[in-house]
C-alpha positions as CSV (number, residue, x, y, z in Angstrom):
1,X,0.1,0.2,-0.3
2,X,1.0,3.7,-0.1
3,X,2.4,5.4,2.3
4,X,2.3,9.2,2.6
5,X,5.0,10.9,5.0
6,X,3.5,14.4,5.3
7,X,3.3,17.1,7.3
8,X,0.1,18.4,9.2
9,X,0.0,21.9,8.3
10,X,1.1,22.4,5.1
11,X,-0.2,23.4,2.1
12,X,2.0,21.6,-0.3
13,X,1.1,18.8,2.0
14,X,-2.9,19.3,2.3
15,X,-3.0,19.1,-1.8
16,X,-1.8,15.6,-1.9
17,X,-4.3,14.3,1.0
18,X,-7.0,16.4,-0.6
19,X,-6.0,14.8,-3.7
20,X,-5.8,10.6,-2.4
21,X,-8.7,11.4,-0.5
22,X,-11.4,12.3,-3.4
23,X,-9.6,9.6,-5.3
24,X,-10.3,7.8,-2.4
25,X,-6.6,6.6,-3.0
26,X,-5.9,3.5,-0.8
27,X,-3.0,4.3,1.6
28,X,-1.4,5.1,5.2
29,X,-0.7,8.3,6.3
30,X,2.4,9.1,8.7
31,X,3.2,12.5,10.1
32,X,6.7,13.4,10.5
33,X,7.9,16.3,12.6
34,X,9.8,19.2,10.7
35,X,13.4,18.7,11.5
36,X,13.3,16.0,13.5
37,X,12.2,14.1,9.8
38,X,15.5,14.6,8.1
39,X,16.7,11.0,9.0
40,X,13.8,9.4,7.3
41,X,13.7,11.4,4.5
42,X,17.9,11.0,4.0
43,X,17.2,6.9,4.2
44,X,13.9,7.2,1.4
45,X,15.6,9.5,-0.7
46,X,19.4,10.4,0.1
47,X,19.1,13.9,0.4
48,X,17.4,16.5,2.9
49,X,13.7,16.7,1.1
50,X,10.6,18.1,2.3
51,X,7.4,16.6,2.6
52,X,5.5,15.1,1.3
53,X,6.8,11.9,-0.3
54,X,4.8,9.3,-1.6
55,X,6.1,5.8,-0.9
56,X,5.5,3.4,-3.4
57,X,6.9,-0.2,-4.9
58,X,9.9,-0.5,-6.5
59,X,7.2,-1.3,-9.3
60,X,6.1,2.1,-9.3
61,X,9.4,3.2,-9.4
62,X,10.0,3.9,-5.3
63,X,9.5,7.1,-3.4
64,X,7.9,10.1,-5.2
65,X,9.5,13.6,-3.7
66,X,7.2,16.8,-4.4
67,X,3.3,17.8,-4.4
68,X,3.2,18.8,-8.0
69,X,4.9,15.4,-9.2
70,X,2.9,13.4,-6.6
71,X,-0.4,14.6,-8.1
72,X,0.9,14.2,-11.6
73,X,1.1,10.8,-11.0
74,X,-2.2,10.6,-9.3
75,X,-4.2,12.0,-11.8
76,X,-2.4,9.7,-14.2
77,X,-2.8,6.3,-11.9
78,X,-6.0,7.2,-10.7
79,X,-8.0,9.1,-12.8
80,X,-11.1,9.5,-11.4
81,X,-12.3,12.2,-10.5
82,X,-10.7,14.0,-12.9
83,X,-9.0,17.0,-11.6
84,X,-8.4,18.8,-15.4
85,X,-10.7,20.2,-17.2
86,X,-11.4,18.0,-20.8
87,X,-11.1,20.9,-23.2
88,X,-7.2,21.5,-23.0
89,X,-6.9,25.3,-22.7
90,X,-9.1,25.0,-19.7
91,X,-6.4,22.5,-18.7
92,X,-3.5,24.6,-19.8
93,X,-5.2,27.5,-17.2
94,X,-5.8,25.0,-14.2
95,X,-2.0,24.5,-14.6
96,X,-0.9,28.0,-14.9
97,X,-3.0,28.6,-11.7
98,X,-1.6,25.7,-10.0
99,X,2.1,26.7,-10.6
100,X,1.3,30.9,-9.7
101,X,-0.2,29.6,-5.9
102,X,2.9,26.9,-6.0
103,X,5.9,28.5,-6.7
104,X,5.0,32.4,-6.1
105,X,2.2,32.8,-3.3
106,X,2.4,30.1,-1.4
107,X,6.1,30.6,-1.6
108,X,6.0,34.2,-0.4
109,X,3.0,33.7,2.3
110,X,4.3,31.1,4.1
111,X,7.5,33.3,5.4
112,X,4.5,35.6,7.2
113,X,2.4,32.8,8.0
114,X,5.4,30.8,9.7
115,X,6.5,34.0,11.0
116,X,3.6,34.1,13.2
117,X,3.8,31.2,14.6
118,X,7.4,31.0,15.8
119,X,6.6,34.2,17.6
120,X,4.9,31.5,20.1
121,X,7.3,28.2,19.6
122,X,5.0,26.2,22.1
123,X,2.2,26.9,19.4
124,X,4.3,25.9,16.3
125,X,4.7,22.9,18.5
126,X,1.4,22.3,18.7
127,X,0.3,23.0,14.8
128,X,2.7,21.1,13.6
129,X,3.2,18.1,16.1
130,X,-0.4,17.0,15.7
131,X,-1.0,13.6,15.3
132,X,1.8,12.9,17.6
133,X,1.7,12.5,21.2
134,X,1.8,14.4,24.0
135,X,5.0,13.6,25.1
136,X,6.3,14.0,21.6
137,X,4.8,17.6,21.1
138,X,6.4,18.5,24.7
139,X,9.7,17.5,23.8
140,X,9.3,19.0,20.2
141,X,8.6,22.4,21.7
142,X,11.8,22.6,23.4
143,X,13.5,21.9,20.7
144,X,11.2,24.9,18.2
145,X,13.2,28.2,19.8
146,X,17.0,26.3,18.8
147,X,15.5,25.3,15.3
148,X,14.0,28.7,14.9
149,X,17.1,30.4,12.8
150,X,17.3,27.2,10.6
151,X,13.3,27.5,9.6
152,X,13.3,31.5,9.2
153,X,16.7,30.8,7.0
154,X,15.5,27.8,5.1
155,X,11.9,29.9,4.3
156,X,13.4,33.1,3.8
157,X,12.5,34.7,6.5
158,X,14.9,36.7,6.5
159,X,13.6,40.3,8.0
160,X,10.7,42.5,8.1
161,X,11.0,42.9,4.4
162,X,10.3,39.1,3.8
163,X,7.2,38.9,5.9
164,X,5.7,42.0,4.6
165,X,6.3,40.4,1.4
166,X,4.2,37.4,2.6
167,X,1.4,39.6,3.6
168,X,0.9,41.2,0.1
169,X,1.6,37.8,-1.6
170,X,-1.7,36.6,0.4
171,X,-3.4,40.0,-0.3
172,X,-2.9,39.3,-4.0
173,X,-3.9,35.6,-3.7
174,X,-7.1,36.3,-1.9
175,X,-7.6,39.4,-4.4
176,X,-7.2,36.9,-7.6
177,X,-10.1,34.0,-6.0
178,X,-12.0,36.5,-5.3
179,X,-11.9,37.9,-8.8
180,X,-11.7,34.8,-10.8
181,X,-14.1,32.7,-8.8
182,X,-17.0,35.5,-8.9
183,X,-19.2,34.8,-12.3
184,X,-19.2,30.7,-11.2
185,X,-17.4,29.7,-8.0
186,X,-14.9,28.2,-9.3
187,X,-11.6,29.7,-11.3
188,X,-11.5,27.3,-14.3
189,X,-15.1,26.7,-16.1
190,X,-17.8,25.7,-13.7
191,X,-16.4,22.9,-11.9
192,X,-13.9,21.9,-9.3
193,X,-9.7,21.6,-10.6
194,X,-6.7,21.7,-9.6
195,X,-6.7,25.2,-9.6
196,X,-9.2,25.1,-7.0
197,X,-8.0,23.1,-4.6
198,X,-4.1,24.9,-5.2
199,X,-5.5,28.2,-4.1
200,X,-7.9,27.1,-1.4
201,X,-4.9,24.9,0.1
202,X,-2.3,28.1,-0.1
203,X,-4.7,30.5,0.9
204,X,-5.8,27.9,3.8
205,X,-2.7,29.4,5.6
206,X,-4.1,32.7,6.1
207,X,-7.5,31.4,6.4
208,X,-7.9,28.6,8.9
209,X,-11.1,27.0,7.0
210,X,-13.1,25.9,9.8
211,X,-13.6,22.1,10.2
212,X,-11.2,21.3,7.6
213,X,-7.8,19.5,8.2
214,X,-6.3,22.8,7.7
215,X,-7.5,24.3,10.7
216,X,-5.5,25.1,13.2
217,X,-5.5,24.0,17.1
218,X,-7.2,26.4,20.0
219,X,-6.4,28.4,21.3
220,X,-4.4,30.1,19.9
221,X,-1.8,32.4,21.1
222,X,-1.7,36.3,20.3
223,X,0.1,36.6,17.4
224,X,-1.7,34.0,15.4
225,X,-5.2,35.6,16.0
226,X,-4.2,38.7,14.9
227,X,-2.4,37.2,11.9
228,X,-5.3,35.4,10.8
229,X,-8.1,38.6,11.8
230,X,-6.0,40.9,9.1
231,X,-7.5,38.2,6.2
232,X,-10.5,37.2,8.2
233,X,-13.0,39.5,6.0
234,X,-11.6,39.3,2.6
235,X,-14.0,38.1,0.1
236,X,-11.5,35.9,-0.9
237,X,-11.4,34.3,2.6
238,X,-15.2,34.0,2.2
239,X,-14.2,31.9,-1.0
240,X,-12.0,29.4,0.7
241,X,-14.2,28.9,4.0
242,X,-17.0,27.8,1.0
243,X,-14.7,25.4,-1.3
244,X,-13.2,23.7,1.9
245,X,-17.3,22.0,2.8
246,X,-18.2,21.9,-0.8
247,X,-15.0,19.7,-1.9
248,X,-12.7,18.7,0.8
249,X,-15.2,16.2,2.4
250,X,-13.3,15.8,5.2
251,X,-13.4,17.7,8.5
252,X,-9.9,16.3,10.4
253,X,-6.3,14.8,9.2
254,X,-5.9,10.7,10.7
255,X,-2.9,8.2,10.9
256,X,-2.6,5.2,10.0
257,X,-4.6,3.3,6.7
258,X,-7.2,5.2,4.8
259,X,-9.2,2.4,4.1
260,X,-10.5,0.6,7.9
261,X,-11.9,-2.3,9.2
């Protein structure tokens, strides 16, 4: 059976989980902690890879790293339901939107989201430690202040300007979905596609859609509350909060096999 190694609170991991759930792909799901995940990733990939990592049989090509590559493989291997439009022009547009949110808005916005989380190391550990036991989360919380400089460096959080640009990216993304989905509720055509899935996953970082796998633990520290409040009334946030209950079909994440006896 396939195994997904992932971080619980990550938009790139979320869009892979979303695809696996929508396509009802049998798999096992294993949450990892950022930082302590590295030895396992090195063993499987030979490098300091980030999640998600889809562990496949050798016959399928072995471990597959990176959300874009995983999603392309899933779409080819499990084509139903299709998440790319049948029309070639619409499919190309959906992929362009996916790339924009993956390679620009998501990467830039993540700096602002992580900066807010790092303001409270205990809460950072609670968010990324979801799915792990209480003792594991407590031990992880002790390491967060030591690892924070590496997290900032690895994600380009070089100072106030980088954080401000992250906020600007979220505004760009929210403005885009509010404008482009105004007519039909969707970013391409009249149905749910990879464009909607990617945009909603990335913007979940600043919207915190309730009753979803991306909802943050409560109570939240003021740093996270203030971060989310600045986007709460944006029309694009309303779009994210609407897409999740219509298409995510999961209110929480899980550990272990997707198909249970």
